[in-house]
C-alpha angles and dihedrals in degrees: 000000000000122000119216125224090247092060091049091049091049092052092048092048093049092050092051093048092047090051093050093046095053096047123109107359093174102041122123094260094053091049091053092049092046090051092050094048095044094039132127098300096046098099093043092053092043091053092048090052097046103039097073091055091047091048094050091045093050092047091049092049091049093050091047091049095052088049107228106201119239117249094256093053093059092061091048090052090050091051091051092050092051090061100248115126115238 
């Protein structure tokens, strides 16, 4: 299998980016960025982002738990109550 120059260049570029991204996790610049991201408003913004998903999930679980019948099941139940076998 022959490798093209583009594949070799892509591999080299990805290795260089991965090396630069993993460098210096505790330097002064990273501490400043971490403090600005995890600052005062972090929890407020996190809650505002997560609450809609929790609300929709809880509502879906509630509706599943009470067992709302599908639309086709209502007509089958009506047929059974009228005395005709299905």
